[in-house]
C-alpha positions as CSV (number, residue, x, y, z in Angstrom):
1,M,-0.1,0.1,0.1
2,N,1.5,3.5,-1.0
3,F,0.5,6.4,1.5
4,F,-3.1,7.9,0.2
5,E,-4.5,3.6,1.0
6,Y,-2.8,4.1,4.0
7,Q,-5.1,7.3,4.7
8,E,-8.3,5.8,3.4
9,Q,-7.7,2.2,5.3
10,A,-7.3,4.9,8.5
11,R,-10.3,6.4,7.2
12,R,-12.1,3.4,7.5
13,S,-11.2,2.4,10.9
14,S,-12.2,6.0,12.3
15,R,-16.0,4.4,11.2
16,Y,-15.4,1.0,12.1
17,L,-14.3,2.8,15.4
18,V,-17.8,4.3,15.8
19,V,-19.6,1.6,15.0
20,L,-17.6,-0.3,18.0
21,F,-18.3,2.3,19.9
22,L,-21.9,2.1,19.4
23,I,-22.2,-1.5,19.8
24,A,-20.2,-1.6,23.0
25,T,-22.6,1.8,24.1
26,L,-25.5,-0.3,23.6
27,L,-24.3,-4.0,25.2
28,I,-23.0,-2.0,28.1
29,I,-27.1,0.0,28.9
30,G,-28.2,-3.4,28.3
31,F,-25.9,-5.0,31.1
32,L,-26.5,-2.0,33.5
33,D,-30.1,-2.2,32.7
34,L,-30.6,-5.7,33.8
35,V,-28.9,-4.9,37.1
36,I,-30.9,-2.0,38.0
37,S,-33.8,-4.4,37.2
38,S,-33.0,-7.0,39.2
39,F,-32.6,-4.1,41.9
40,Y,-36.0,-2.8,41.4
41,L,-37.9,-6.7,41.4
42,L,-35.8,-7.1,45.0
43,S,-36.8,-3.7,46.1
44,S,-40.8,-4.1,44.9
45,Q,-43.6,-5.2,47.3
46,R,-45.4,-7.0,45.0
47,I,-45.1,-10.7,45.2
48,G,-43.8,-12.6,42.0
49,M,-43.2,-9.7,39.9
50,Q,-41.6,-10.6,37.0
51,Y,-38.8,-8.7,34.8
52,S,-41.6,-8.3,32.2
53,D,-43.7,-6.4,34.5
54,I,-41.5,-3.4,35.3
55,P,-42.7,-0.1,33.6
56,L,-41.1,0.5,30.2
57,S,-41.1,4.1,31.6
58,V,-38.2,2.6,33.7
59,H,-36.3,0.6,31.1
60,A,-36.7,4.2,29.0
61,W,-35.5,5.7,31.7
62,V,-32.5,3.8,32.8
63,S,-31.5,3.4,29.3
64,G,-31.8,7.2,28.3
65,S,-29.4,8.2,31.0
66,I,-27.0,6.3,30.6
67,A,-26.7,6.7,27.1
68,I,-26.4,10.4,27.2
69,F,-24.1,10.4,30.4
70,I,-21.6,8.1,27.7
71,L,-22.3,10.3,25.0
72,L,-21.5,13.2,26.9
73,V,-18.1,12.2,28.7
74,S,-17.1,11.0,25.4
75,L,-18.0,14.3,24.1
76,F,-16.3,16.3,26.7
77,R,-13.1,14.3,26.4
78,L,-13.1,14.7,22.6
79,L,-13.0,18.2,23.1
80,S,-10.2,18.0,25.4
81,I,-7.7,16.4,23.6
82,R,-8.4,18.9,20.2
83,K,-5.8,20.9,21.7
84,G,-3.0,18.7,20.2
85,G,-0.1,16.1,21.2
86,Y,1.6,18.0,23.4
87,K,-1.4,17.2,26.0
88,V,-0.6,13.5,25.3
89,A,2.9,14.4,26.0
90,E,2.1,16.3,28.9
91,A,0.0,13.5,30.6
92,L,2.7,11.2,30.8
93,G,5.1,13.4,32.5
94,G,7.4,14.4,29.7
95,R,9.4,17.1,29.3
96,R,9.7,19.3,26.4
97,L,13.2,19.2,24.5
98,T,14.9,22.0,23.1
99,A,18.4,22.3,21.2
100,S,20.3,24.1,24.5
101,K,22.2,22.1,27.3
102,N,21.7,18.8,26.9
103,S,23.2,15.6,26.4
104,S,24.8,14.4,23.1
105,E,22.2,11.9,23.2
106,E,19.4,14.3,23.1
107,L,21.0,16.6,20.7
108,R,21.4,13.3,18.4
109,L,17.4,12.4,19.1
110,L,16.9,16.0,17.8
111,N,18.9,15.5,14.8
112,I,17.4,12.3,13.9
113,V,14.1,13.6,14.3
114,E,14.8,16.5,11.8
115,E,16.5,14.5,9.6
116,M,13.2,12.4,9.2
117,A,11.4,15.5,9.0
118,I,12.8,17.2,6.0
119,A,12.9,13.5,4.4
120,A,9.3,13.1,4.5
121,G,8.3,16.8,3.6
122,T,6.7,17.5,7.0
123,E,6.8,20.2,10.1
124,T,9.5,18.8,12.4
125,P,7.7,17.4,15.5
126,V,7.8,18.7,18.9
127,V,10.4,16.3,20.8
128,Y,9.3,15.3,24.7
129,V,11.5,13.1,26.8
130,L,10.2,10.7,29.4
131,E,12.5,10.5,32.6
132,D,11.5,6.6,32.4
133,S,13.7,4.0,32.2
134,A,11.6,1.8,30.4
135,I,12.3,1.8,25.9
136,N,9.4,3.1,24.5
137,A,8.1,5.8,22.1
138,F,5.2,7.6,21.0
139,A,3.4,10.0,18.4
140,A,0.8,12.3,19.2
141,G,-1.6,15.2,17.8
142,L,-4.6,15.6,15.4
143,T,-2.6,16.4,12.2
144,T,1.0,16.9,11.1
145,H,0.9,20.6,12.1
146,D,0.5,19.5,16.2
147,A,2.5,16.5,16.0
148,V,4.8,15.7,19.0
149,I,7.1,12.5,19.2
150,G,8.1,11.4,23.1
151,V,10.8,9.3,23.8
152,T,11.7,8.0,27.2
153,R,15.2,8.3,28.6
154,G,15.5,4.5,28.4
155,A,15.4,4.6,24.7
156,I,17.5,7.4,24.5
157,D,20.9,6.1,26.6
158,L,20.2,2.5,25.6
159,L,19.6,2.5,21.7
160,N,22.6,3.4,19.1
161,R,21.7,5.9,16.1
162,E,20.4,3.1,13.8
163,E,18.2,1.7,16.4
164,M,16.9,5.2,17.1
165,Q,16.1,6.1,13.6
166,G,14.3,3.2,13.3
167,V,12.4,4.1,16.4
168,I,11.8,7.1,14.9
169,A,10.8,6.0,11.7
170,H,8.2,4.1,13.1
171,E,6.6,6.8,14.8
172,F,6.3,9.2,11.7
173,S,4.6,6.1,10.3
174,H,2.1,6.5,12.8
175,I,2.3,10.9,12.2
176,L,2.3,10.6,8.4
177,N,-0.4,7.3,8.0
178,G,-3.3,9.3,9.4
179,D,-2.7,6.7,13.2
180,M,-2.1,9.9,15.4
181,R,-5.9,11.4,14.4
182,L,-7.3,8.0,15.0
183,N,-5.3,7.2,18.1
184,L,-6.7,10.3,19.6
185,Q,-10.2,9.5,18.6
186,M,-10.0,6.1,20.5
187,I,-8.7,8.3,23.5
188,G,-12.4,10.4,23.9
189,V,-14.6,7.7,22.1
190,L,-13.5,5.2,24.9
191,F,-13.1,7.4,27.4
192,G,-17.5,7.2,28.0
193,I,-17.4,3.4,28.5
194,T,-14.4,3.3,30.6
195,F,-15.7,6.3,32.9
196,I,-18.3,4.1,34.8
197,S,-15.0,2.0,36.6
198,Y,-13.3,5.3,37.0
199,M,-16.2,6.7,38.9
200,G,-15.9,3.6,41.1
201,N,-13.0,3.9,42.1
202,Q,-13.4,7.9,43.2
203,I,-16.2,6.2,45.0
204,I,-13.9,4.3,47.2
205,R,-11.2,7.0,47.6
206,T,-14.1,9.4,48.9
207,G,-15.5,6.7,51.2
208,A,-12.1,5.4,52.4
209,R,-11.6,9.0,53.8
210,S,-15.0,8.9,55.6
211,K,-16.1,7.8,59.5
212,D,-18.9,5.7,57.4
213,S,-16.8,4.3,54.5
214,A,-18.9,1.1,54.5
215,P,-21.7,2.0,52.3
216,L,-19.5,4.2,49.6
217,V,-17.3,1.7,49.5
218,I,-20.0,-1.7,48.6
219,V,-21.3,1.4,45.8
220,G,-17.6,1.9,44.6
221,V,-16.9,-1.8,44.3
222,C,-20.1,-2.9,42.5
223,T,-19.8,0.6,39.9
224,I,-16.1,-0.6,39.4
225,I,-17.8,-4.2,38.6
226,I,-20.2,-2.7,36.7
227,G,-17.7,-0.2,35.0
228,F,-15.5,-3.5,33.8
229,V,-17.6,-4.0,31.2
230,G,-16.9,-0.5,29.2
231,I,-13.0,-1.8,30.2
232,F,-13.7,-5.2,28.8
233,F,-14.9,-3.8,25.6
234,A,-12.7,-0.7,25.1
235,S,-9.7,-3.0,25.6
236,M,-10.9,-4.8,22.7
237,I,-11.4,-2.2,20.6
238,K,-8.6,-1.2,21.3
239,A,-6.5,-4.3,20.8
240,A,-8.5,-4.8,17.5
241,I,-7.5,-1.3,15.6
242,S,-4.4,-0.8,17.2
243,R,-2.2,-3.9,16.4
244,Q,-2.3,-4.4,12.3
245,R,-1.1,-0.6,12.3
246,E,1.8,-1.5,14.6
247,Y,2.9,-4.2,12.0
248,L,2.2,-1.8,9.2
249,A,4.3,0.7,11.0
250,D,7.2,-1.7,11.4
251,A,7.1,-2.4,7.9
252,S,7.0,1.5,7.0
253,A,10.0,2.2,9.2
254,V,12.4,-0.5,7.1
255,Q,10.8,1.1,4.2
256,Y,11.7,4.6,5.3
257,T,15.1,3.1,6.5
258,R,15.8,0.4,4.0
259,N,17.3,-1.1,7.2
260,N,15.6,-3.9,8.7
261,L,17.8,-4.0,11.6
262,G,17.7,-0.5,13.2
263,I,14.1,-1.2,14.0
264,A,14.7,-4.8,14.9
265,N,17.2,-4.9,17.3
266,A,15.5,-1.6,19.0
267,L,12.2,-4.0,19.7
268,K,15.0,-6.8,20.6
269,K,16.6,-4.8,23.2
270,I,12.9,-3.9,24.4
271,G,12.7,-7.4,25.0
272,G,16.0,-8.2,26.5
273,W,15.4,-4.9,29.0
274,T,14.7,-5.4,32.4
275,I,11.8,-3.1,32.5
276,G,11.0,-3.8,29.3
277,S,8.6,-1.2,27.9
278,H,6.1,-0.3,30.7
279,L,6.4,2.9,31.4
280,A,5.9,4.2,35.4
281,A,3.3,7.1,34.7
282,P,-0.2,7.0,36.3
283,K,-2.1,7.8,33.2
284,A,0.2,5.1,31.1
285,S,-3.0,3.0,30.7
286,E,-5.0,5.4,28.8
287,Y,-2.6,5.8,26.2
288,S,-1.7,2.1,25.8
289,H,-2.3,2.1,22.1
290,F,0.0,4.9,21.5
291,Y,3.6,3.3,22.2
292,I,6.0,1.4,19.9
293,A,5.6,-1.3,22.4
294,D,2.9,-2.1,25.5
295,G,3.4,0.8,28.1
296,V,1.5,-1.4,30.6
297,S,1.6,-4.9,31.6
298,M,-1.3,-6.8,30.9
299,I,-2.8,-9.8,33.5
300,A,-4.9,-10.5,30.1
301,R,-3.0,-11.3,26.8
302,G,-4.4,-12.6,23.7
303,L,-7.5,-10.5,23.0
304,F,-6.7,-7.5,24.7
305,E,-3.0,-6.8,24.0
306,T,-3.1,-3.7,21.8
307,H,0.6,-4.5,20.6
308,P,1.5,-7.8,18.4
309,P,3.7,-9.6,20.7
310,L,7.3,-8.8,20.2
311,K,8.8,-11.7,18.7
312,A,6.0,-11.8,15.6
313,R,6.9,-8.4,14.9
314,I,10.9,-9.3,14.8
315,S,10.3,-12.1,12.9
316,R,8.5,-10.6,10.4
317,I,11.1,-7.8,9.6
318,D,14.0,-10.2,10.4
319,P,13.6,-13.8,9.5
320,Q,17.0,-14.8,10.2
321,W,16.2,-14.1,14.1
322,D,17.2,-16.9,16.5
323,G,14.1,-15.6,18.8
324,E,16.5,-15.0,21.7
325,F,16.4,-11.2,23.2
326,P,19.5,-10.3,24.0
327,L,20.9,-9.2,28.1
328,V,20.6,-5.5,28.4
329,K,22.3,-5.1,32.0
330,R,22.5,-2.0,32.6
331,T,20.6,-0.1,36.2
332,R,19.2,2.7,36.2
333,Q,22.1,4.0,38.3
334,Q,24.6,3.0,35.3
335,I,22.2,4.9,32.8
336,M,22.4,8.2,35.2
337,D,25.9,7.8,35.2
338,H,26.4,7.3,31.6
339,H,24.4,10.7,31.1
340,K,25.6,13.1,33.4
341,R,29.6,11.6,31.3
342,K,27.9,12.6,27.9
343,K,26.9,16.2,29.0
344,V,27.8,18.5,26.6
345,S,27.0,22.2,26.2
346,D,25.3,23.7,23.6
347,A,28.3,25.4,21.7
348,Q,30.3,22.1,21.8
349,S,27.5,20.4,19.7
350,F,26.8,23.0,17.1
351,K,29.4,25.9,17.2
352,T,31.2,23.0,14.8
353,S,32.2,26.0,12.2
354,A,30.8,29.4,11.0
355,K,30.4,28.7,7.4
356,H,28.2,30.9,5.7
357,I,28.7,29.1,2.3
358,F,26.1,26.4,1.4
359,N,27.9,23.2,-0.2
360,A,24.5,22.5,-2.3
361,E,23.6,22.6,-5.5
362,N,22.8,25.4,-7.8
363,N,19.2,26.5,-7.8
364,A,18.8,24.2,-11.3
365,N,15.3,23.4,-12.4
366,V,13.9,19.6,-11.9
367,S,12.9,17.7,-14.5
368,V,8.4,16.6,-14.3
369,A,9.8,12.9,-14.2
370,A,11.3,13.5,-10.9
371,I,8.6,15.5,-9.0
372,T,6.1,13.0,-10.7
373,S,8.5,10.1,-8.8
374,A,7.9,12.6,-5.5
375,I,4.3,12.7,-6.0
376,A,4.5,8.8,-6.2
377,L,6.3,8.6,-2.7
378,T,4.2,11.1,-0.7
379,G,4.7,10.2,2.6
380,M,6.4,7.3,2.4
381,P,10.1,9.0,2.2
382,N,13.1,6.4,1.7
383,M,17.0,6.3,2.4
384,D,17.7,8.6,-0.2
385,H,15.4,11.2,1.2
386,V,16.9,10.8,4.6
387,Q,20.3,10.9,3.2
388,Y,19.5,13.9,1.4
389,A,18.1,15.6,4.5
390,Q,21.2,14.5,6.3
391,N,23.3,16.3,3.1
392,M,21.4,19.3,3.8
393,L,21.6,19.6,7.5
394,S,25.3,19.3,7.1
395,D,25.5,21.9,4.5
396,I,23.2,24.9,6.7
397,P,26.0,26.9,8.8
398,S,25.9,25.2,12.3
399,N,25.2,29.3,13.5
400,L,21.8,29.1,11.5
401,L,21.2,25.8,12.5
402,R,22.0,26.1,16.1
403,D,19.8,29.8,15.9
404,I,17.0,28.3,14.4
405,H,15.9,26.4,17.4
406,Q,16.0,29.3,19.2
407,P,12.7,31.2,19.3
408,L,13.5,34.6,19.4
409,N,16.2,34.0,16.4
410,A,13.6,32.0,14.7
411,Y,11.8,34.9,14.9
412,A,14.1,37.1,13.0
413,I,15.3,34.1,10.4
414,V,11.7,33.3,9.4
415,L,11.1,37.2,8.2
416,L,14.1,36.9,6.1
417,L,13.1,33.4,4.5
418,L,9.7,35.4,3.8
419,I,11.6,38.4,1.8
420,H,14.4,35.9,0.7
421,N,14.0,37.3,-2.8
422,D,14.3,40.7,-1.9
423,I,16.3,40.4,0.9
424,D,18.9,43.3,0.0
425,N,15.6,45.7,0.9
426,W,15.5,43.9,4.5
427,E,15.5,47.2,6.6
428,K,12.8,48.8,4.4
429,R,10.6,45.5,4.5
430,I,10.8,44.7,8.2
431,A,10.6,48.8,9.0
432,G,6.7,47.5,10.2
433,I,7.1,45.3,13.0
434,D,6.2,45.5,16.0
435,K,8.8,48.2,17.7
436,D,9.1,46.3,21.0
437,M,10.1,43.0,19.5
438,S,12.5,45.1,16.4
439,K,14.8,46.1,19.4
440,I,15.2,42.7,20.4
441,I,15.8,41.1,17.1
442,M,17.3,43.7,15.0
443,S,20.9,42.5,15.5
444,I,19.8,38.7,15.1
445,L,18.5,39.9,11.5
446,R,21.7,42.0,10.8
447,E,23.8,38.6,11.9
448,H,21.7,36.6,9.5
449,V,21.7,38.4,6.3
450,P,24.7,37.5,4.9
451,I,23.3,33.9,5.2
452,I,20.0,33.9,3.9
453,K,20.8,35.9,1.0
454,G,22.9,32.9,-0.4
455,L,20.1,30.6,0.6
456,P,19.3,28.3,-2.1
457,I,15.9,28.4,-2.8
458,K,15.2,24.9,-1.9
459,Y,16.1,25.0,1.6
460,R,13.5,27.8,2.4
461,L,10.9,25.6,3.2
462,P,13.0,22.9,5.4
463,L,14.4,25.8,7.1
464,L,10.8,27.4,7.7
465,E,9.8,23.9,9.0
466,L,13.0,23.2,11.4
467,A,11.9,26.7,12.9
468,M,8.1,25.5,13.8
469,P,8.8,24.0,17.2
470,A,11.1,27.3,18.4
471,L,8.3,29.6,17.2
472,K,5.7,27.1,19.3
473,S,7.7,27.4,22.2
474,L,6.7,31.2,22.4
475,S,4.3,32.6,24.8
476,V,0.8,33.2,23.1
477,A,0.9,37.0,22.7
478,R,4.5,36.8,21.2
479,Q,2.8,34.3,18.7
480,G,0.6,37.0,18.0
481,I,2.7,39.7,17.6
482,F,4.8,37.6,15.3
483,K,1.9,37.1,13.0
484,K,1.1,40.5,12.4
485,D,4.6,40.9,11.8
486,V,4.9,38.0,9.2
487,I,2.0,39.9,7.8
488,K,2.9,43.5,7.5
489,T,6.3,42.2,6.2
490,L,5.0,40.2,3.2
491,Q,2.6,43.2,2.2
492,S,5.7,45.8,3.2
493,N,5.9,46.3,-1.0
494,N,2.5,46.2,-1.8
495,K,2.2,42.5,-3.3
496,I,1.9,38.9,-2.2
497,E,4.0,36.5,-4.4
498,L,2.2,33.2,-4.5
499,W,5.1,31.4,-2.6
500,E,5.7,33.8,0.0
501,W,1.7,33.2,0.9
502,S,2.3,29.7,0.9
503,L,5.0,29.9,3.4
504,Y,2.9,32.4,5.5
505,R,-0.3,29.0,5.0
506,I,2.2,26.9,6.7
507,I,3.2,29.4,9.3
508,R,-0.5,29.8,10.2
509,L,-1.4,26.4,9.8
510,S,1.3,25.5,12.4
511,L,0.3,28.2,14.6
512,N,-2.9,28.0,14.5
513,Q,-3.7,24.1,14.8
514,P,-6.6,24.4,12.7
515,E,-9.3,21.2,13.2
516,P,-8.2,18.5,10.9
517,T,-9.8,18.0,7.7
518,T,-12.1,15.4,7.5
519,A,-13.1,13.3,3.8
520,K,-16.1,14.8,2.2
521,Y,-15.8,14.6,-1.4
522,S,-15.5,11.6,-3.6
523,R,-15.5,13.4,-6.8
524,F,-13.2,16.4,-8.4
525,S,-16.9,17.5,-10.0
526,Q,-17.9,18.5,-6.1
527,V,-14.8,20.9,-5.7
528,K,-14.8,22.0,-9.2
529,N,-14.7,25.5,-8.5
530,E,-12.1,25.5,-6.1
531,C,-10.0,22.8,-8.2
532,E,-10.2,25.7,-11.1
533,L,-8.8,28.3,-8.8
534,I,-5.9,27.1,-7.9
535,L,-4.9,25.7,-11.3
536,A,-5.5,29.2,-12.8
537,T,-3.4,30.3,-10.3
538,I,-0.9,28.2,-10.5
539,S,-0.5,28.0,-14.5
540,H,0.6,31.9,-14.3
541,L,3.9,30.8,-12.7
542,G,4.6,28.3,-15.2
543,S,4.7,31.1,-18.7
544,K,4.4,34.7,-19.7
545,D,2.6,33.5,-22.2
546,K,-1.4,33.8,-22.2
547,T,-1.7,30.8,-25.0
548,K,0.3,28.3,-22.8
549,Q,-1.1,29.5,-19.8
550,Q,-4.6,28.2,-21.1
551,S,-2.8,25.2,-22.6
552,A,-1.3,24.0,-19.0
553,F,-4.9,24.9,-17.5
554,Y,-7.1,22.8,-19.8
555,T,-4.5,19.9,-19.4
556,A,-4.6,20.2,-15.4
557,A,-8.1,20.5,-15.6
558,A,-8.5,17.6,-18.1
559,H,-6.6,15.4,-16.0
560,L,-9.0,15.5,-13.0
561,G,-11.6,15.0,-15.8
562,L,-13.1,19.0,-15.5
563,Q,-15.0,20.0,-18.1
564,T,-14.5,24.1,-18.2
565,S,-14.3,27.4,-20.4
566,S,-11.2,29.5,-20.3
567,P,-10.7,31.1,-17.4
568,E,-10.8,35.1,-17.5
569,K,-8.6,37.5,-16.7
570,F,-7.4,36.2,-13.3
571,T,-6.4,38.0,-10.1
572,L,-4.9,36.0,-7.1
573,S,-7.3,36.6,-4.2
574,T,-4.9,35.3,-1.1
575,S,-8.8,34.2,0.6
576,A,-10.3,32.9,-2.1
577,L,-7.2,30.2,-2.6
578,R,-7.3,30.0,1.2
579,Q,-11.1,28.3,1.2
580,A,-10.5,26.7,-1.9
581,L,-7.4,25.0,-0.5
582,Q,-9.6,24.4,2.8
583,K,-12.0,22.5,0.4
584,V,-10.2,20.8,-1.9
585,A,-8.2,19.1,1.2
586,Q,-11.7,17.3,1.8
587,L,-11.2,15.4,-1.0
588,R,-10.9,11.9,-0.4
589,P,-7.4,10.4,0.3
590,L,-7.2,8.2,-3.0
591,L,-8.0,11.6,-5.2
592,K,-5.0,13.7,-3.6
593,P,-2.6,12.0,-6.0
594,R,-4.5,12.9,-9.3
595,F,-4.7,16.2,-7.7
596,L,-1.2,16.9,-7.2
597,K,-0.2,15.1,-10.8
598,A,-2.3,18.1,-12.1
599,L,-0.7,21.0,-10.3
600,V,2.5,19.7,-11.8
601,L,0.5,19.8,-15.2
602,A,-0.6,23.0,-14.6
603,V,3.1,24.8,-14.2
604,Q,4.5,23.0,-16.5
605,S,5.7,24.9,-19.6
606,N,8.5,22.3,-21.2
607,D,10.1,19.3,-19.5
608,E,11.6,21.0,-16.8
609,I,9.8,23.2,-13.6
610,E,11.9,25.7,-12.2
611,V,13.0,25.4,-8.0
612,E,10.3,27.7,-6.6
613,E,7.2,26.4,-8.5
614,V,8.3,22.8,-7.1
615,E,8.2,24.0,-3.7
616,L,5.2,26.0,-4.4
617,I,3.6,22.4,-5.2
618,R,5.4,21.1,-2.2
619,A,3.5,24.2,-0.1
620,I,0.3,23.4,-1.5
621,S,0.5,19.6,-0.9
622,E,1.3,20.1,2.9
623,S,-1.5,22.4,3.4
624,I,-4.1,19.4,1.8
625,D,-2.7,16.6,4.7
626,C,-0.3,15.2,1.5
627,P,3.3,16.1,2.4
628,M,5.9,15.4,-0.6
629,P,9.3,14.5,0.5
630,P,12.0,16.1,-1.6
631,I,12.7,16.4,-4.9
632,L,15.6,14.3,-5.9
633,S,18.3,14.9,-8.4
634,N,17.5,13.3,-11.9
């Protein structure tokens, strides 16, 4: 399967989840109705009263109350987790990882995540560290714009680079294939049918603190017993949906890295580590289906396991494995001692040199075949893309790479990226930014102008996405000021070029964390006007010749099966373009590769496409939830 088929499968799994939830809710209602009806019969004064004699109003009141209660609790939980993946990381006790004052292993982790993000053509996820001895990791979020990756201390200290790369590739599979959103949906949906058991625990705790605790404890125990029905069904639902997607993520990790031993050896270490992958966090069980391996120990195996057995997973990846787990002997104290010895400063890690010349290819055009190949690999980067990302990171000047991780430096660098084509006039272009902020960032701007001036075009989008975690760490107030300064900077020359608007849209998507799109449209004719608007917009970039523009537009529209008249004189409206992209993003996943191909046809005037146009297509693809990997050399 490819990326779009994985997305379609995740979409079907979401519907499957809703069906299972409704079935489980009905069964719980039936069970509770039976229990309450039994109490009703026992308390009735009528001799010989039977179940059929209970008034329908009693059944209706019981069933209705329970249904409303479960639905409201699930809805409340769904709304509470829409704030993004960082809520999951913080609930598990995660600490946000930045690029300053970290151990070499932590900086290695950041580097691997950034490599994979560039290779996948997506925004860099925020990384969290869980101070836990277990070897485990997870990805959480609703979209690629709010994704976070969490990694335990045990994994950071016990896995080598190859193994960590396999783990991160596994997590990127969950990010790209729609698993993160599905996992969060499960948290919200299943919370309602497990909340009854939670209430029982709370009742017992309350009773234990009171003098006359016996009645409350009895009620609490009964509630827990009844709630066990919900836990039973929730566990089965999580297991049914999660296990197969873990196999898929393992296979994707091998595909991304072209190395089966990375993820396989990481799983072997989990099996050989005394603590394994079991987390100590109090809320670990709620998020059990997020992890790369079982996060909690389970008394009942089989149907209730959210992950396939380690041995089965490893055997699929490494058929030559002898079935024996390596003995990982290091104790927690040894890990901490190792961590202290390996402490390095930010300066030691990043200030290797002050080079200001990019060792990169010229801004050469790319062939249509190369970009078509990239579309085919949307959401499915391979080791060639990872190597490309590694080379790109090594070519970026060390001080620029260091500063892109610092919030205020990232603030200034992104403003320069937005005026890259007009950077000689940078002082005029940023003159309108917030005065308080200009005092802080002016020296940063002066320092980085020479670097950004020599920046190849293909570096703009990756650098922007590398800057997103740092910008997200700004206070809400400063984020608001930053977004206003971005608009002022773009408008400072009284026109906004399309590539500038595309970068701005990615910034807005990242910082605003919009609602995830849903697949509403199964035919291009349902979004005909929106497709025409987008295709007509970019066809004006491919050639200055009006005849060639119209020819490219017709070719692209025909590829989508749209019959359309010649577009009238076209004036770019950014608001109309934004609305069009929002609607096109709601196409069924399997239709989106055709739309991406139509973008290429619309901008194509010969067998080559300019790099700036390629980056525009990549930016548009990301805004419709189809992150394209970098375009590799022909």
